[in-house]
N, CA, C and O atoms as a Tinker XYZ file with bonds, in Angstrom:
   304  protein
     1  N      1.035000   -1.279000   -0.325000    73     2
     2  CA     0.529000   -0.252000   -0.316000    64     1     3
     3  C      0.824000    1.216000    0.234000    63     2     4     5
     4  O      0.040000    2.120000    0.524000    81     3
     5  N      2.275000    1.149000    0.280000    73     3     6
     6  CA     2.690000    2.114000    1.317000    64     5     7
     7  C      3.685000    2.844000   -0.674000    63     6     8     9
     8  O      4.093000    3.978000   -0.929000    81     7
     9  N      3.699000    1.804000   -1.406000    73     7    10
    10  CA     3.976000    1.692000   -3.184000    64     9    11
    11  C      3.107000    2.204000   -3.230000    63    10    12    13
    12  O      3.245000    3.365000   -2.846000    81    11
    13  N      1.867000    1.881000   -3.613000    73    11    14
    14  CA     0.971000    3.086000   -4.571000    64    13    15
    15  C      1.093000    4.691000   -3.514000    63    14    16    17
    16  O      1.689000    5.648000   -4.011000    81    15
    17  N      0.691000    4.773000   -2.580000    73    15    18
    18  CA     0.899000    6.824000   -1.695000    64    17    19
    19  C      2.650000    7.127000   -3.083000    63    18    20    21
    20  O      2.695000    8.077000   -3.866000    81    19
    21  N      3.102000    6.692000   -3.035000    73    19    22
    22  CA     4.473000    7.375000   -3.062000    64    21    23
    23  C      4.792000    6.695000   -4.308000    63    22    24    25
    24  O      5.942000    6.368000   -4.605000    81    23
    25  N      3.813000    6.492000   -5.007000    73    23    26
    26  CA     4.331000    6.634000   -6.662000    64    25    27
    27  C      3.226000    7.753000   -7.694000    63    26    28    29
    28  O      3.426000    8.341000   -8.757000    81    27
    29  N      1.559000    7.640000   -6.399000    73    27    30
    30  CA     1.188000    8.612000   -6.550000    64    29    31
    31  C      2.017000   10.806000   -5.951000    63    30    32    33
    32  O      1.660000   11.955000   -6.211000    81    31
    33  N      2.982000   10.266000   -5.251000    73    31    34
    34  CA     4.312000   10.998000   -4.940000    64    33    35
    35  C      4.601000   11.698000   -6.217000    63    34    36    37
    36  O      4.172000   12.665000   -6.848000    81    35
    37  N      5.753000   10.548000   -6.344000    73    35    38
    38  CA     6.507000   11.234000   -7.626000    64    37    39
    39  C      5.674000   11.031000   -8.329000    63    38    40    41
    40  O      6.288000   10.317000   -9.122000    81    39
    41  N      4.445000   11.099000   -8.809000    73    39    42
    42  CA     3.788000   11.063000  -10.496000    64    41    43
    43  C      3.193000   13.368000  -10.351000    63    42    44    45
    44  O      3.079000   14.266000  -11.186000    81    43
    45  N      3.008000   13.272000   -8.776000    73    43    46
    46  CA     2.867000   14.892000   -8.978000    64    45    47
    47  C      3.930000   15.488000   -8.131000    63    46    48    49
    48  O      3.771000   16.706000   -8.221000    81    47
    49  N      5.071000   15.198000   -7.249000    73    47    50
    50  CA     6.692000   15.860000   -7.273000    64    49    51
    51  C      6.622000   15.899000   -8.506000    63    50    52    53
    52  O      5.735000   16.692000   -8.826000    81    51
    53  N      7.310000   15.253000   -9.731000    73    51    54
    54  CA     8.768000   14.999000   -9.729000    64    53    55
    55  C      7.571000   15.361000  -11.812000    63    54    56    57
    56  O      8.012000   16.093000  -12.698000    81    55
    57  N      6.445000   14.716000  -11.892000    73    55    58
    58  CA     6.297000   15.012000  -13.680000    64    57    59
    59  C      5.009000   16.653000  -12.875000    63    58    60    61
    60  O      5.406000   17.818000  -12.873000    81    59
    61  N      3.811000   16.294000  -12.409000    73    59    62
    62  CA     2.959000   17.158000  -12.865000    64    61    63
    63  C      3.589000   18.372000  -12.482000    63    62    64    65
    64  O      3.788000   19.179000  -13.389000    81    63
    65  N      3.992000   18.713000  -11.178000    73    63    66
    66  CA     4.017000   20.284000  -10.398000    64    65    67
    67  C      6.117000   20.248000  -11.197000    63    66    68    69
    68  O      7.047000   20.058000  -10.413000    81    67
    69  N      6.342000   20.437000  -12.548000    73    67    70
    70  CA     7.724000   19.993000  -12.569000    64    69    71
    71  C      6.995000   21.211000  -13.636000    63    70    72    73
    72  O      6.919000   20.597000  -14.700000    81    71
    73  N      6.643000   22.084000  -13.788000    73    71    74
    74  CA     6.658000   23.238000  -15.260000    64    73    75
    75  C      6.611000   24.481000  -13.658000    63    74    76    77
    76  O      7.261000   25.525000  -13.699000    81    75
    77  N      6.051000   24.234000  -12.835000    73    75    78
    78  CA     6.407000   24.688000  -11.790000    64    77    79
    79  C      7.684000   24.884000  -11.628000    63    78    80    81
    80  O      8.305000   25.917000  -11.876000    81    79
    81  N      8.023000   24.043000  -11.274000    73    79    82
    82  CA     9.625000   24.340000  -10.658000    64    81    83
    83  C     10.312000   24.608000  -11.536000    63    82    84    85
    84  O     11.481000   24.909000  -11.294000    81    83
    85  N      9.725000   24.589000  -13.135000    73    83    86
    86  CA    10.642000   25.766000  -13.881000    64    85    87
    87  C     10.039000   26.653000  -13.032000    63    86    88    89
    88  O     10.188000   26.529000  -11.817000    81    87
    89  N      9.113000   27.882000  -13.692000    73    87    90
    90  CA     8.805000   28.414000  -13.140000    64    89    91
    91  C      8.918000   29.131000  -11.934000    63    90    92    93
    92  O      8.305000   30.187000  -11.774000    81    91
    93  N      9.752000   28.580000  -10.952000    73    91    94
    94  CA    10.303000   28.218000   -9.935000    64    93    95
    95  C     11.240000   29.314000   -9.649000    63    94    96    97
    96  O     11.285000   30.259000   -8.862000    81    95
    97  N     12.137000   28.716000  -10.803000    73    95    98
    98  CA    13.670000   28.660000  -11.106000    64    97    99
    99  C     13.943000   30.120000  -11.648000    63    98   100   101
   100  O     14.592000   30.995000  -11.075000    81    99
   101  N     13.091000   30.225000  -13.300000    73    99   102
   102  CA    12.984000   31.207000  -13.851000    64   101   103
   103  C     12.741000   32.640000  -12.908000    63   102   104   105
   104  O     13.372000   33.696000  -12.874000    81   103
   105  N     11.480000   32.142000  -12.134000    73   103   106
   106  CA    11.418000   33.830000  -11.732000    64   105   107
   107  C     12.796000   34.203000  -10.958000    63   106   108   109
   108  O     13.374000   35.217000  -11.350000    81   107
   109  N     13.288000   33.568000  -10.040000    73   107   110
   110  CA    15.057000   33.573000   -9.735000    64   109   111
   111  C     15.964000   34.560000  -10.684000    63   110   112   113
   112  O     16.459000   35.462000  -10.008000    81   111
   113  N     16.300000   34.622000  -12.040000    73   111   114
   114  CA    16.734000   34.579000  -13.248000    64   113   115
   115  C     16.165000   35.972000  -13.865000    63   114   116   117
   116  O     16.751000   37.028000  -14.101000    81   115
   117  N     14.730000   35.563000  -14.049000    73   115   118
   118  CA    13.791000   37.511000  -14.677000    64   117   119
   119  C     12.964000   36.562000  -13.935000    63   118   120   121
   120  O     13.163000   35.348000  -13.918000    81   119
   121  N     11.772000   37.342000  -13.157000    73   119   122
   122  CA    10.913000   37.820000  -13.325000    64   121   123
   123  C      9.416000   38.238000  -14.007000    63   122   124   125
   124  O      8.262000   38.323000  -13.586000    81   123
   125  N     10.103000   38.451000  -15.311000    73   123   126
   126  CA     9.097000   39.388000  -16.622000    64   125   127
   127  C      8.827000   37.562000  -17.166000    63   126   128   129
   128  O      7.838000   36.843000  -17.022000    81   127
   129  N      9.917000   37.340000  -17.689000    73   127   130
   130  CA     9.959000   35.380000  -17.883000    64   129   131
   131  C      9.300000   34.931000  -16.997000    63   130   132   133
   132  O      8.151000   34.892000  -17.438000    81   131
   133  N      9.315000   34.569000  -16.027000    73   131   134
   134  CA     7.998000   32.992000  -15.563000    64   133   135
   135  C      6.457000   34.185000  -14.999000    63   134   136   137
   136  O      5.455000   33.725000  -14.451000    81   135
   137  N      6.632000   35.535000  -15.280000    73   135   138
   138  CA     5.153000   36.082000  -16.009000    64   137   139
   139  C      4.194000   36.641000  -17.004000    63   138   140   141
   140  O      3.284000   37.445000  -17.205000    81   139
   141  N      5.097000   35.552000  -17.589000    73   139   142
   142  CA     4.854000   36.025000  -19.408000    64   141   143
   143  C      3.445000   35.025000  -19.522000    63   142   144   145
   144  O      2.402000   35.130000  -20.166000    81   143
   145  N      3.798000   34.349000  -18.882000    73   143   146
   146  CA     2.160000   33.204000  -18.955000    64   145   147
   147  C      1.017000   33.689000  -17.823000    63   146   148   149
   148  O     -0.102000   33.178000  -17.809000    81   147
   149  N      1.355000   34.553000  -17.039000    73   147   150
   150  CA     0.018000   34.622000  -16.414000    64   149   151
   151  C     -0.451000   36.214000  -18.133000    63   150   152   153
   152  O     -1.523000   36.170000  -18.737000    81   151
   153  N      0.013000   36.670000  -18.266000    73   151   154
   154  CA     0.239000   38.111000  -19.779000    64   153   155
   155  C     -0.792000   37.064000  -20.660000    63   154   156   157
   156  O     -1.943000   37.135000  -21.091000    81   155
   157  N     -0.023000   36.356000  -20.668000    73   155   158
   158  CA    -0.643000   34.858000  -21.826000    64   157   159
   159  C     -2.463000   35.028000  -21.399000    63   158   160   161
   160  O     -3.407000   35.204000  -22.169000    81   159
   161  N     -2.460000   34.939000  -20.414000    73   159   162
   162  CA    -3.672000   34.666000  -19.377000    64   161   163
   163  C     -4.953000   35.480000  -19.615000    63   162   164   165
   164  O     -6.109000   35.242000  -19.966000    81   163
   165  N     -3.913000   36.998000  -19.118000    73   163   166
   166  CA    -4.932000   38.370000  -18.986000    64   165   167
   167  C     -5.425000   38.413000  -20.440000    63   166   168   169
   168  O     -6.573000   38.766000  -20.708000    81   167
   169  N     -4.538000   38.048000  -21.366000    73   167   170
   170  CA    -4.766000   38.754000  -23.417000    64   169   171
   171  C     -5.724000   37.385000  -23.291000    63   170   172   173
   172  O     -6.846000   37.851000  -23.483000    81   171
   173  N     -5.844000   36.318000  -23.129000    73   171   174
   174  CA    -7.163000   35.528000  -23.214000    64   173   175
   175  C     -8.270000   35.793000  -22.648000    63   174   176   177
   176  O     -9.391000   35.313000  -22.815000    81   175
   177  N     -7.711000   36.962000  -21.647000    73   175   178
   178  CA    -9.572000   36.740000  -20.545000    64   177   179
   179  C     -9.998000   37.904000  -21.257000    63   178   180   181
   180  O    -11.175000   38.032000  -21.596000    81   179
   181  N     -8.807000   39.074000  -21.600000    73   179   182
   182  CA    -9.590000   39.896000  -21.700000    64   181   183
   183  C    -10.635000   39.805000  -22.896000    63   182   184   185
   184  O    -11.836000   40.066000  -22.832000    81   183
   185  N     -9.810000   39.317000  -24.151000    73   183   186
   186  CA   -10.031000   39.126000  -25.726000    64   185   187
   187  C    -11.285000   38.731000  -25.612000    63   186   188   189
   188  O    -11.944000   39.448000  -26.365000    81   187
   189  N    -12.521000   37.351000  -24.629000    73   187   190
   190  CA   -13.218000   36.902000  -24.926000    64   189   191
   191  C    -14.338000   37.528000  -24.220000    63   190   192   193
   192  O    -15.514000   37.528000  -24.583000    81   191
   193  N    -13.702000   38.209000  -22.881000    73   191   194
   194  CA   -14.828000   39.454000  -22.500000    64   193   195
   195  C    -14.867000   40.545000  -23.569000    63   194   196   197
   196  O    -16.018000   40.964000  -23.452000    81   195
   197  N    -14.200000   41.357000  -24.687000    73   195   198
   198  CA   -14.544000   41.672000  -25.534000    64   197   199
   199  C    -16.004000   41.255000  -26.166000    63   198   200   201
   200  O    -17.090000   41.829000  -26.241000    81   199
   201  N    -15.309000   39.498000  -26.740000    73   199   202
   202  CA   -16.436000   39.402000  -27.856000    64   201   203
   203  C    -17.416000   38.469000  -27.401000    63   202   204   205
   204  O    -18.245000   37.849000  -28.067000    81   203
   205  N    -17.083000   38.452000  -25.472000    73   203   206
   206  CA   -18.675000   38.121000  -25.134000    64   205   207
   207  C    -19.672000   39.851000  -24.901000    63   206   208   209
   208  O    -20.853000   39.768000  -24.565000    81   207
   209  N    -19.463000   40.312000  -24.974000    73   207   210
   210  CA   -19.676000   41.374000  -24.259000    64   209   211
   211  C    -20.014000   42.225000  -25.600000    63   210   212   213
   212  O    -21.079000   42.843000  -25.595000    81   211
   213  N    -19.211000   42.298000  -26.709000    73   211   214
   214  CA   -19.838000   42.437000  -28.206000    64   213   215
   215  C    -21.103000   41.288000  -28.986000    63   214   216   217
   216  O    -22.164000   41.656000  -29.491000    81   215
   217  N    -20.663000   40.048000  -28.898000    73   215   218
   218  CA   -21.856000   40.018000  -29.004000    64   217   219
   219  C    -23.542000   39.742000  -27.887000    63   218   220   221
   220  O    -24.584000   39.198000  -28.255000    81   219
   221  N    -23.229000   40.336000  -26.559000    73   219   222
   222  CA   -24.622000   40.551000  -25.856000    64   221   223
   223  C    -24.380000   42.065000  -26.770000    63   222   224   225
   224  O    -25.007000   41.882000  -27.813000    81   223
   225  N    -24.052000   42.787000  -26.793000    73   223   226
   226  CA   -24.832000   44.062000  -28.000000    64   225   227
   227  C    -24.959000   43.451000  -29.146000    63   226   228   229
   228  O    -24.793000   44.527000  -29.720000    81   227
   229  N    -25.079000   42.825000  -29.888000    73   227   230
   230  CA   -25.046000   42.820000  -30.869000    64   229   231
   231  C    -27.047000   41.560000  -31.100000    63   230   232   233
   232  O    -27.801000   41.230000  -32.016000    81   231
   233  N    -26.944000   41.377000  -29.669000    73   231   234
   234  CA   -28.509000   39.861000  -29.911000    64   233   235
   235  C    -29.537000   41.704000  -28.611000    63   234   236   237
   236  O    -30.739000   41.674000  -28.346000    81   235
   237  N    -28.746000   42.701000  -28.224000    73   235   238
   238  CA   -29.929000   43.537000  -27.773000    64   237   239
   239  C    -30.000000   44.410000  -28.531000    63   238   240   241
   240  O    -31.160000   44.718000  -28.805000    81   239
   241  N    -29.077000   45.092000  -29.117000    73   239   242
   242  CA   -29.162000   46.027000  -30.513000    64   241   243
   243  C    -30.610000   45.058000  -31.829000    63   242   244   245
   244  O    -31.336000   45.767000  -32.527000    81   243
   245  N    -30.674000   44.115000  -31.858000    73   243   246
   246  CA   -31.563000   43.244000  -32.658000    64   245   247
   247  C    -32.787000   42.695000  -31.856000    63   246   248   249
   248  O    -33.616000   41.814000  -32.080000    81   247
   249  N    -32.514000   43.787000  -30.578000    73   247   250
   250  CA   -34.510000   42.491000  -30.201000    64   249   251
   251  C    -34.617000   41.422000  -29.841000    63   250   252   253
   252  O    -35.661000   41.370000  -29.191000    81   251
   253  N    -34.295000   40.784000  -29.862000    73   251   254
   254  CA   -33.679000   39.210000  -29.833000    64   253   255
   255  C    -33.556000   38.096000  -28.196000    63   254   256   257
   256  O    -33.658000   36.946000  -27.767000    81   255
   257  N    -33.249000   39.603000  -27.806000    73   255   258
   258  CA   -33.408000   38.753000  -26.607000    64   257   259
   259  C    -34.910000   38.666000  -25.640000    63   258   260   261
   260  O    -35.756000   39.561000  -25.642000    81   259
   261  N    -34.999000   37.502000  -24.915000    73   259   262
   262  CA   -36.309000   37.826000  -23.983000    64   261   263
   263  C    -35.877000   38.023000  -23.421000    63   262   264   265
   264  O    -34.739000   37.553000  -23.443000    81   263
   265  N    -36.371000   39.221000  -21.905000    73   263   266
   266  CA   -36.319000   40.047000  -20.894000    64   265   267
   267  C    -37.448000   39.750000  -20.120000    63   266   268   269
   268  O    -38.012000   40.653000  -19.502000    81   267
   269  N    -37.787000   38.764000  -20.085000    73   267   270
   270  CA   -38.893000   38.966000  -19.805000    64   269   271
   271  C    -38.477000   38.133000  -18.828000    63   270   272   273
   272  O    -37.728000   37.157000  -18.802000    81   271
   273  N    -39.429000   39.007000  -17.643000    73   271   274
   274  CA   -38.053000   38.095000  -15.886000    64   273   275
   275  C    -39.049000   36.521000  -15.490000    63   274   276   277
   276  O    -38.847000   35.844000  -14.482000    81   275
   277  N    -39.937000   36.261000  -16.383000    73   275   278
   278  CA   -40.849000   34.430000  -16.963000    64   277   279
   279  C    -40.064000   33.952000  -18.096000    63   278   280   281
   280  O    -40.622000   33.035000  -18.697000    81   279
   281  N    -38.991000   34.288000  -18.537000    73   279   282
   282  CA   -38.508000   33.538000  -20.028000    64   281   283
   283  C    -38.298000   32.337000  -19.700000    63   282   284   285
   284  O    -38.502000   31.322000  -20.365000    81   283
   285  N    -37.729000   32.488000  -18.274000    73   283   286
   286  CA   -37.088000   30.589000  -18.366000    64   285   287
   287  C    -37.793000   30.502000  -17.483000    63   286   288   289
   288  O    -38.119000   31.471000  -16.797000    81   287
   289  N    -38.386000   28.741000  -17.200000    73   287   290
   290  CA   -39.610000   28.117000  -17.011000    64   289   291
   291  C    -39.743000   28.274000  -15.097000    63   290   292   293
   292  O    -40.745000   28.639000  -14.483000    81   291
   293  N    -38.511000   27.903000  -14.558000    73   291   294
   294  CA   -37.901000   28.005000  -12.627000    64   293   295
   295  C    -37.700000   29.361000  -12.516000    63   294   296   297
   296  O    -36.522000   29.664000  -12.327000    81   295
   297  N    -38.949000   30.811000  -12.610000    73   295   298
   298  CA   -38.552000   31.652000  -12.382000    64   297   299
   299  C    -40.062000   31.926000  -12.698000    63   298   300   301
   300  O    -40.343000   33.111000  -12.877000    81   299
   301  N    -40.736000   31.318000  -12.761000    73   299   302
   302  CA   -42.022000   32.081000  -12.802000    64   301   303
   303  C    -42.881000   32.431000  -11.385000    63   302   304
   304  O    -43.938000   33.060000  -11.443000    81   303
């Protein structure tokens, strides 16, 4: 049974957390390099939010959105 838990430990510590260990070592060399992934995620989220708001505006301008409070059966 101990080998099973040691196998889980090996999987997480040596394999799945390897990219995080790389980022931790990279931060000591270059702060900007280590935080590049954060900037990439922020850019992706910003693009998704802008796209979502544009789609909402398209449906709102067309008047196709049902804004009645009883639009869903569970809101009656």
